[in-house]
Biopython code that builds the backbone (N, CA, C, O; Angstrom):
import numpy as np
from Bio.PDB.StructureBuilder import StructureBuilder

atoms = [
    (1, "UNK", "N", (0.833, -1.191, 0.000)),
    (1, "UNK", "CA", (0.000, 0.000, 0.000)),
    (1, "UNK", "C", (0.877, 1.255, 0.000)),
    (1, "UNK", "O", (0.556, 2.248, -0.652)),
    (2, "UNK", "N", (1.971, 1.197, 0.728)),
    (2, "UNK", "CA", (2.851, 2.363, 0.778)),
    (2, "UNK", "C", (3.385, 2.701, -0.618)),
    (2, "UNK", "O", (3.464, 3.872, -0.990)),
    (3, "UNK", "N", (3.747, 1.678, -1.381)),
    (3, "UNK", "CA", (4.243, 1.911, -2.736)),
    (3, "UNK", "C", (3.202, 2.576, -3.621)),
    (3, "UNK", "O", (3.522, 3.464, -4.411)),
    (4, "UNK", "N", (1.951, 2.141, -3.483)),
    (4, "UNK", "CA", (0.870, 2.763, -4.259)),
    (4, "UNK", "C", (0.698, 4.227, -3.877)),
    (4, "UNK", "O", (0.531, 5.090, -4.739)),
    (5, "UNK", "N", (0.742, 4.495, -2.575)),
    (5, "UNK", "CA", (0.608, 5.870, -2.108)),
    (5, "UNK", "C", (1.747, 6.732, -2.649)),
    (5, "UNK", "O", (1.513, 7.840, -3.131)),
    (6, "UNK", "N", (2.969, 6.230, -2.571)),
    (6, "UNK", "CA", (4.114, 7.001, -3.041)),
    (6, "UNK", "C", (4.020, 7.279, -4.541)),
    (6, "UNK", "O", (4.356, 8.373, -4.995)),
    (7, "UNK", "N", (3.565, 6.291, -5.303)),
    (7, "UNK", "CA", (3.405, 6.486, -6.748)),
    (7, "UNK", "C", (2.339, 7.545, -7.027)),
    (7, "UNK", "O", (2.548, 8.447, -7.839)),
    (8, "UNK", "N", (1.199, 7.431, -6.353)),
    (8, "UNK", "CA", (0.117, 8.404, -6.537)),
    (8, "UNK", "C", (0.569, 9.800, -6.127)),
    (8, "UNK", "O", (0.368, 10.769, -6.859)),
    (9, "UNK", "N", (1.173, 9.892, -4.963)),
    (9, "UNK", "CA", (1.574, 11.190, -4.426)),
    (9, "UNK", "C", (2.617, 11.857, -5.323)),
    (9, "UNK", "O", (2.558, 13.066, -5.553)),
    (10, "UNK", "N", (3.554, 11.084, -5.822)),
    (10, "UNK", "CA", (4.561, 11.633, -6.727)),
    (10, "UNK", "C", (3.948, 12.192, -7.992)),
    (10, "UNK", "O", (4.342, 13.255, -8.472)),
    (11, "UNK", "N", (2.983, 11.471, -8.528)),
    (11, "UNK", "CA", (2.297, 11.956, -9.734)),
    (11, "UNK", "C", (1.499, 13.221, -9.433)),
    (11, "UNK", "O", (1.531, 14.183, -10.201)),
    (12, "UNK", "N", (0.790, 13.210, -8.318)),
    (12, "UNK", "CA", (-0.014, 14.376, -7.951)),
    (12, "UNK", "C", (0.855, 15.617, -7.790)),
    (12, "UNK", "O", (0.471, 16.705, -8.220)),
    (13, "UNK", "N", (2.020, 15.459, -7.176)),
    (13, "UNK", "CA", (2.931, 16.594, -6.999)),
    (13, "UNK", "C", (3.413, 17.107, -8.352)),
    (13, "UNK", "O", (3.462, 18.317, -8.572)),
    (14, "UNK", "N", (3.767, 16.201, -9.256)),
    (14, "UNK", "CA", (4.242, 16.605, -10.587)),
    (14, "UNK", "C", (3.154, 17.346, -11.352)),
    (14, "UNK", "O", (3.425, 18.368, -11.982)),
    (15, "UNK", "N", (1.921, 16.836, -11.302)),
    (15, "UNK", "CA", (0.823, 17.488, -12.017)),
    (15, "UNK", "C", (0.514, 18.851, -11.409)),
    (15, "UNK", "O", (0.299, 19.824, -12.132)),
    (16, "UNK", "N", (0.494, 18.922, -10.081)),
    (16, "UNK", "CA", (0.205, 20.190, -9.412)),
    (16, "UNK", "C", (1.268, 21.239, -9.742)),
    (16, "UNK", "O", (0.943, 22.397, -10.005)),
    (17, "UNK", "N", (2.524, 20.835, -9.728)),
    (17, "UNK", "CA", (3.607, 21.774, -10.042)),
    (17, "UNK", "C", (3.466, 22.299, -11.468)),
    (17, "UNK", "O", (3.642, 23.492, -11.712)),
    (18, "UNK", "N", (3.151, 21.418, -12.400)),
    (18, "UNK", "CA", (2.976, 21.838, -13.792)),
    (18, "UNK", "C", (1.791, 22.789, -13.930)),
    (18, "UNK", "O", (1.885, 23.801, -14.625)),
    (19, "UNK", "N", (0.680, 22.471, -13.274)),
    (19, "UNK", "CA", (-0.491, 23.348, -13.332)),
    (19, "UNK", "C", (-0.184, 24.713, -12.724)),
    (19, "UNK", "O", (-0.505, 25.747, -13.311)),
    (20, "UNK", "N", (0.439, 24.712, -11.541)),
    (20, "UNK", "CA", (0.743, 25.974, -10.861)),
    (20, "UNK", "C", (1.675, 26.855, -11.685)),
    (20, "UNK", "O", (1.543, 28.078, -11.685)),
    (21, "UNK", "N", (2.616, 26.228, -12.386)),
    (21, "UNK", "CA", (3.586, 26.982, -13.187)),
    (21, "UNK", "C", (3.061, 27.314, -14.578)),
    (21, "UNK", "O", (3.686, 28.079, -15.312)),
    (22, "UNK", "N", (1.912, 26.741, -14.946)),
    (22, "UNK", "CA", (1.406, 26.938, -16.303)),
    (22, "UNK", "C", (2.310, 26.285, -17.334)),
    (22, "UNK", "O", (2.394, 26.737, -18.476)),
    (23, "UNK", "N", (2.982, 25.227, -16.927)),
    (23, "UNK", "CA", (3.995, 24.571, -17.758)),
    (23, "UNK", "C", (3.387, 23.384, -18.509)),
    (23, "UNK", "O", (3.359, 22.261, -18.007)),
    (24, "UNK", "N", (2.907, 23.657, -19.712)),
    (24, "UNK", "CA", (2.268, 22.612, -20.518)),
    (24, "UNK", "C", (3.250, 21.509, -20.888)),
    (24, "UNK", "O", (2.877, 20.337, -20.927)),
    (25, "UNK", "N", (4.494, 21.870, -21.159)),
    (25, "UNK", "CA", (5.495, 20.868, -21.537)),
    (25, "UNK", "C", (5.765, 19.904, -20.387)),
    (25, "UNK", "O", (5.870, 18.697, -20.603)),
    (26, "UNK", "N", (5.877, 20.426, -19.168)),
    (26, "UNK", "CA", (6.111, 19.558, -18.008)),
    (26, "UNK", "C", (4.919, 18.638, -17.777)),
    (26, "UNK", "O", (5.094, 17.467, -17.440)),
    (27, "UNK", "N", (3.712, 19.161, -17.957)),
    (27, "UNK", "CA", (2.520, 18.327, -17.788)),
    (27, "UNK", "C", (2.503, 17.220, -18.830)),
    (27, "UNK", "O", (2.248, 16.062, -18.498)),
    (28, "UNK", "N", (2.769, 17.561, -20.079)),
    (28, "UNK", "CA", (2.764, 16.561, -21.149)),
    (28, "UNK", "C", (3.831, 15.497, -20.912)),
    (28, "UNK", "O", (3.588, 14.314, -21.149)),
    (29, "UNK", "N", (5.001, 15.904, -20.450)),
    (29, "UNK", "CA", (6.066, 14.945, -20.169)),
    (29, "UNK", "C", (5.672, 14.017, -19.027)),
    (29, "UNK", "O", (5.887, 12.807, -19.110)),
    (30, "UNK", "N", (5.098, 14.569, -17.963)),
    (30, "UNK", "CA", (4.655, 13.749, -16.831)),
    (30, "UNK", "C", (3.560, 12.779, -17.251)),
    (30, "UNK", "O", (3.583, 11.609, -16.868)),
    (31, "UNK", "N", (2.608, 13.259, -18.033)),
    (31, "UNK", "CA", (1.528, 12.387, -18.497)),
    (31, "UNK", "C", (2.056, 11.297, -19.417)),
    (31, "UNK", "O", (1.622, 10.149, -19.325)),
    (32, "UNK", "N", (2.974, 11.633, -20.292)),
    (32, "UNK", "CA", (3.558, 10.628, -21.190)),
    (32, "UNK", "C", (4.227, 9.527, -20.379)),
    (32, "UNK", "O", (4.066, 8.342, -20.669)),
    (33, "UNK", "N", (4.971, 9.927, -19.367)),
    (33, "UNK", "CA", (5.678, 8.961, -18.525)),
    (33, "UNK", "C", (4.699, 8.110, -17.710)),
    (33, "UNK", "O", (4.866, 6.894, -17.618)),
    (34, "UNK", "N", (3.685, 8.739, -17.121)),
    (34, "UNK", "CA", (2.807, 8.030, -16.194)),
    (34, "UNK", "C", (1.653, 7.288, -16.854)),
    (34, "UNK", "O", (1.193, 6.275, -16.327)),
    (35, "UNK", "N", (1.182, 7.768, -17.987)),
    (35, "UNK", "CA", (0.052, 7.124, -18.661)),
    (35, "UNK", "C", (0.527, 6.135, -19.718)),
    (35, "UNK", "O", (0.016, 5.019, -19.817)),
    (36, "UNK", "N", (1.513, 6.562, -20.507)),
    (36, "UNK", "CA", (1.957, 5.731, -21.628)),
    (36, "UNK", "C", (3.342, 5.120, -21.433)),
    (36, "UNK", "O", (3.820, 4.389, -22.301)),
    (37, "UNK", "N", (3.991, 5.408, -20.307)),
    (37, "UNK", "CA", (5.344, 4.903, -20.031)),
    (37, "UNK", "C", (6.336, 5.318, -21.114)),
    (37, "UNK", "O", (7.266, 4.578, -21.432)),
    (38, "UNK", "N", (6.130, 6.496, -21.670)),
    (38, "UNK", "CA", (7.006, 7.024, -22.720)),
    (38, "UNK", "C", (8.056, 7.939, -22.088)),
    (38, "UNK", "O", (7.819, 8.547, -21.044)),
    (39, "UNK", "N", (9.201, 8.025, -22.728)),
    (39, "UNK", "CA", (10.278, 8.876, -22.220)),
    (39, "UNK", "C", (10.083, 10.347, -22.568)),
    (39, "UNK", "O", (10.605, 11.226, -21.883)),
    (40, "UNK", "N", (9.345, 10.608, -23.611)),
    (40, "UNK", "CA", (9.130, 11.992, -24.043)),
    (40, "UNK", "C", (7.649, 12.202, -24.333)),
    (40, "UNK", "O", (6.905, 11.250, -24.570)),
    (41, "UNK", "N", (7.241, 13.453, -24.309)),
    (41, "UNK", "CA", (5.840, 13.777, -24.567)),
    (41, "UNK", "C", (5.450, 13.355, -25.980)),
    (41, "UNK", "O", (6.204, 13.541, -26.935)),
    (42, "UNK", "N", (4.281, 12.795, -26.083)),
    (42, "UNK", "CA", (3.722, 12.379, -27.364)),
    (42, "UNK", "C", (2.570, 13.310, -27.722)),
    (42, "UNK", "O", (2.152, 14.132, -26.906)),
    (43, "UNK", "N", (2.069, 13.181, -28.924)),
    (43, "UNK", "CA", (0.918, 14.004, -29.326)),
    (43, "UNK", "C", (-0.271, 13.753, -28.399)),
    (43, "UNK", "O", (-0.975, 14.689, -28.019)),
    (44, "UNK", "N", (-0.490, 12.491, -28.037)),
    (44, "UNK", "CA", (-1.601, 12.163, -27.137)),
    (44, "UNK", "C", (-1.385, 12.791, -25.761)),
    (44, "UNK", "O", (-2.333, 13.295, -25.157)),
    (45, "UNK", "N", (-0.159, 12.766, -25.265)),
    (45, "UNK", "CA", (0.137, 13.365, -23.962)),
    (45, "UNK", "C", (-0.039, 14.876, -24.009)),
    (45, "UNK", "O", (-0.517, 15.478, -23.048)),
    (46, "UNK", "N", (0.341, 15.483, -25.110)),
    (46, "UNK", "CA", (0.160, 16.929, -25.249)),
    (46, "UNK", "C", (-1.323, 17.291, -25.286)),
    (46, "UNK", "O", (-1.731, 18.306, -24.720)),
    (47, "UNK", "N", (-2.124, 16.466, -25.946)),
    (47, "UNK", "CA", (-3.573, 16.710, -25.971)),
    (47, "UNK", "C", (-4.156, 16.552, -24.570)),
    (47, "UNK", "O", (-4.975, 17.365, -24.141)),
    (48, "UNK", "N", (-3.731, 15.495, -23.850)),
    (48, "UNK", "CA", (-4.230, 15.286, -22.490)),
    (48, "UNK", "C", (-3.793, 16.430, -21.572)),
    (48, "UNK", "O", (-4.534, 16.808, -20.664)),
    (49, "UNK", "N", (-2.618, 16.974, -21.796)),
    (49, "UNK", "CA", (-2.166, 18.131, -21.014)),
    (49, "UNK", "C", (-3.070, 19.334, -21.270)),
    (49, "UNK", "O", (-3.443, 20.039, -20.332)),
    (50, "UNK", "N", (-3.425, 19.576, -22.537)),
    (50, "UNK", "CA", (-4.335, 20.690, -22.851)),
    (50, "UNK", "C", (-5.691, 20.482, -22.176)),
    (50, "UNK", "O", (-6.281, 21.428, -21.655)),
    (51, "UNK", "N", (-6.181, 19.244, -22.187)),
    (51, "UNK", "CA", (-7.446, 18.938, -21.514)),
    (51, "UNK", "C", (-7.314, 19.200, -20.017)),
    (51, "UNK", "O", (-8.212, 19.776, -19.404)),
    (52, "UNK", "N", (-6.202, 18.781, -19.433)),
    (52, "UNK", "CA", (-5.974, 18.967, -17.995)),
    (52, "UNK", "C", (-5.994, 20.440, -17.617)),
    (52, "UNK", "O", (-6.623, 20.824, -16.631)),
    (53, "UNK", "N", (-5.309, 21.264, -18.398)),
    (53, "UNK", "CA", (-5.288, 22.701, -18.107)),
    (53, "UNK", "C", (-6.674, 23.318, -18.285)),
    (53, "UNK", "O", (-7.074, 24.165, -17.486)),
    (54, "UNK", "N", (-7.405, 22.914, -19.305)),
    (54, "UNK", "CA", (-8.756, 23.447, -19.522)),
    (54, "UNK", "C", (-9.681, 23.049, -18.379)),
    (54, "UNK", "O", (-10.462, 23.869, -17.897)),
    (55, "UNK", "N", (-9.597, 21.790, -17.941)),
    (55, "UNK", "CA", (-10.441, 21.342, -16.827)),
    (55, "UNK", "C", (-10.070, 22.079, -15.546)),
    (55, "UNK", "O", (-10.951, 22.480, -14.786)),
    (56, "UNK", "N", (-8.779, 22.260, -15.300)),
    (56, "UNK", "CA", (-8.346, 22.967, -14.092)),
    (56, "UNK", "C", (-8.875, 24.397, -14.083)),
    (56, "UNK", "O", (-9.365, 24.874, -13.060)),
    (57, "UNK", "N", (-8.776, 25.080, -15.224)),
    (57, "UNK", "CA", (-9.292, 26.447, -15.317)),
    (57, "UNK", "C", (-10.802, 26.469, -15.088)),
    (57, "UNK", "O", (-11.316, 27.343, -14.390)),
    (58, "UNK", "N", (-11.504, 25.511, -15.672)),
    (58, "UNK", "CA", (-12.944, 25.412, -15.496)),
    (58, "UNK", "C", (-13.304, 25.186, -14.026)),
    (58, "UNK", "O", (-14.206, 25.837, -13.500)),
    (59, "UNK", "N", (-12.605, 24.273, -13.371)),
    (59, "UNK", "CA", (-12.904, 23.977, -11.969)),
    (59, "UNK", "C", (-12.585, 25.165, -11.066)),
    (59, "UNK", "O", (-13.306, 25.420, -10.101)),
    (60, "UNK", "N", (-11.512, 25.892, -11.371)),
    (60, "UNK", "CA", (-11.155, 27.064, -10.567)),
    (60, "UNK", "C", (-12.189, 28.172, -10.686)),
    (60, "UNK", "O", (-12.308, 29.006, -9.788)),
    (61, "UNK", "N", (-12.932, 28.191, -11.773)),
    (61, "UNK", "CA", (-13.937, 29.237, -11.962)),
    (61, "UNK", "C", (-15.215, 28.958, -11.170)),
    (61, "UNK", "O", (-16.082, 29.826, -11.062)),
    (62, "UNK", "N", (-15.330, 27.765, -10.626)),
    (62, "UNK", "CA", (-16.512, 27.396, -9.857)),
    (62, "UNK", "C", (-16.271, 27.711, -8.380)),
    (62, "UNK", "O", (-15.160, 27.547, -7.877)),
    (63, "UNK", "N", (-17.290, 28.153, -7.710)),
    (63, "UNK", "CA", (-17.157, 28.521, -6.310)),
    (63, "UNK", "C", (-17.002, 27.317, -5.392)),
    (63, "UNK", "O", (-17.467, 26.218, -5.695)),
    (64, "UNK", "N", (-16.333, 27.548, -4.257)),
    (64, "UNK", "CA", (-16.121, 26.475, -3.288)),
    (64, "UNK", "C", (-17.449, 25.977, -2.730)),
    (64, "UNK", "O", (-17.603, 24.783, -2.473)),
    (65, "UNK", "N", (-18.405, 26.877, -2.542)),
    (65, "UNK", "CA", (-19.722, 26.475, -2.041)),
    (65, "UNK", "C", (-20.382, 25.490, -2.998)),
    (65, "UNK", "O", (-21.085, 24.571, -2.579)),
    (66, "UNK", "N", (-20.144, 25.697, -4.284)),
    (66, "UNK", "CA", (-20.691, 24.784, -5.291)),
    (66, "UNK", "C", (-20.087, 23.389, -5.118)),
    (66, "UNK", "O", (-20.796, 22.388, -5.215)),
    (67, "UNK", "N", (-18.775, 23.323, -4.861)),
    (67, "UNK", "CA", (-18.125, 22.036, -4.612)),
    (67, "UNK", "C", (-18.717, 21.360, -3.384)),
    (67, "UNK", "O", (-19.028, 20.169, -3.409)),
    (68, "UNK", "N", (-18.871, 22.127, -2.311)),
    (68, "UNK", "CA", (-19.415, 21.568, -1.076)),
    (68, "UNK", "C", (-20.830, 21.041, -1.269)),
    (68, "UNK", "O", (-21.234, 20.075, -0.622)),
    (69, "UNK", "N", (-21.572, 21.675, -2.154)),
    (69, "UNK", "CA", (-22.943, 21.242, -2.433)),
    (69, "UNK", "C", (-22.986, 20.073, -3.412)),
    (69, "UNK", "O", (-24.061, 19.565, -3.732)),
    (70, "UNK", "N", (-21.817, 19.647, -3.886)),
    (70, "UNK", "CA", (-21.768, 18.524, -4.824)),
    (70, "UNK", "C", (-22.138, 18.902, -6.241)),
    (70, "UNK", "O", (-22.487, 18.041, -7.048)),
    (71, "UNK", "N", (-22.063, 20.185, -6.546)),
    (71, "UNK", "CA", (-22.412, 20.665, -7.887)),
    (71, "UNK", "C", (-21.140, 21.057, -8.624)),
    (71, "UNK", "O", (-20.732, 22.218, -8.616)),
    (72, "UNK", "N", (-20.529, 20.079, -9.253)),
    (72, "UNK", "CA", (-19.281, 20.296, -9.975)),
    (72, "UNK", "C", (-19.537, 20.015, -11.443)),
    (72, "UNK", "O", (-20.056, 18.957, -11.800)),
    (73, "UNK", "N", (-19.176, 20.957, -12.287)),
    (73, "UNK", "CA", (-19.370, 20.801, -13.723)),
    (73, "UNK", "C", (-18.021, 20.619, -14.407)),
    (73, "UNK", "O", (-17.103, 21.418, -14.225)),
    (74, "UNK", "N", (-17.920, 19.557, -15.194)),
    (74, "UNK", "CA", (-16.723, 19.300, -15.983)),
    (74, "UNK", "C", (-17.015, 19.618, -17.443)),
    (74, "UNK", "O", (-18.148, 19.489, -17.905)),
    (75, "UNK", "N", (-15.988, 20.028, -18.154)),
    (75, "UNK", "CA", (-16.112, 20.256, -19.586)),
    (75, "UNK", "C", (-16.181, 18.917, -20.307)),
    (75, "UNK", "O", (-15.587, 17.938, -19.854)),
    (76, "UNK", "N", (-16.892, 18.866, -21.410)),
    (76, "UNK", "CA", (-16.879, 17.667, -22.252)),
    (76, "UNK", "C", (-15.498, 17.575, -22.882)),
    (76, "UNK", "O", (-14.972, 18.579, -23.364)),
    (77, "UNK", "N", (-14.909, 16.401, -22.885)),
    (77, "UNK", "CA", (-13.535, 16.230, -23.383)),
    (77, "UNK", "C", (-13.434, 16.470, -24.888)),
    (77, "UNK", "O", (-12.384, 16.887, -25.377)),
    (78, "UNK", "N", (-14.494, 16.216, -25.612)),
    (78, "UNK", "CA", (-14.456, 16.374, -27.062)),
    (78, "UNK", "C", (-14.168, 17.819, -27.430)),
    (78, "UNK", "O", (-14.889, 18.732, -27.027)),
    (79, "UNK", "N", (-13.121, 18.013, -28.188)),
    (79, "UNK", "CA", (-12.808, 19.330, -28.707)),
    (79, "UNK", "C", (-11.900, 20.176, -27.848)),
    (79, "UNK", "O", (-11.181, 21.015, -28.392)),
    (80, "UNK", "N", (-11.888, 20.006, -26.519)),
    (80, "UNK", "CA", (-11.106, 20.931, -25.697)),
    (80, "UNK", "C", (-9.610, 20.669, -25.756)),
    (80, "UNK", "O", (-8.822, 21.561, -25.441)),
    (81, "UNK", "N", (-9.199, 19.477, -26.147)),
    (81, "UNK", "CA", (-7.769, 19.196, -26.214)),
    (81, "UNK", "C", (-7.198, 19.294, -27.601)),
    (81, "UNK", "O", (-6.005, 19.073, -27.808)),
    (82, "UNK", "N", (-8.052, 19.629, -28.565)),
    (82, "UNK", "CA", (-7.575, 19.730, -29.941)),
    (82, "UNK", "C", (-6.630, 20.910, -30.079)),
    (82, "UNK", "O", (-6.819, 21.948, -29.444)),
    (83, "UNK", "N", (-5.620, 20.747, -30.905)),
    (83, "UNK", "CA", (-4.652, 21.824, -31.120)),
    (83, "UNK", "C", (-5.353, 23.035, -31.712)),
    (83, "UNK", "O", (-6.267, 22.917, -32.529)),
    (84, "UNK", "N", (-4.900, 24.193, -31.277)),
    (84, "UNK", "CA", (-5.523, 25.433, -31.753)),
    (84, "UNK", "C", (-5.022, 25.806, -33.124)),
    (84, "UNK", "O", (-5.440, 26.822, -33.679)),
]
sb = StructureBuilder()
sb.init_structure("model")
sb.init_model(0)
sb.init_chain("A")
sb.init_seg("    ")
for serial, (resi, resn, name, xyz) in enumerate(atoms, 1):
    if name == "N":
        sb.init_residue(resn, " ", resi, " ")
    sb.init_atom(name, np.array(xyz, "f"), 0.0, 1.0, " ", f" {name:<3s}", serial, name[0])
structure = sb.get_structure()
């Protein structure tokens, strides 16, 4: 169980750091490593990074009271990760 926690926590820290820094490249690299076991960011990882940033921005725009009330709205994944 400790190993699972350490793996989860390490990933969470990497994702949080990338989000806080607005670092899309770091997010894509972390996702490539953790989702696809790739050494470098792939097109799919870059798309997932764009989705992650869009969802984070969307969630930050919602009030904390809304979260407490269980009213959380997520963006539909279709289209939000497509390259601009």
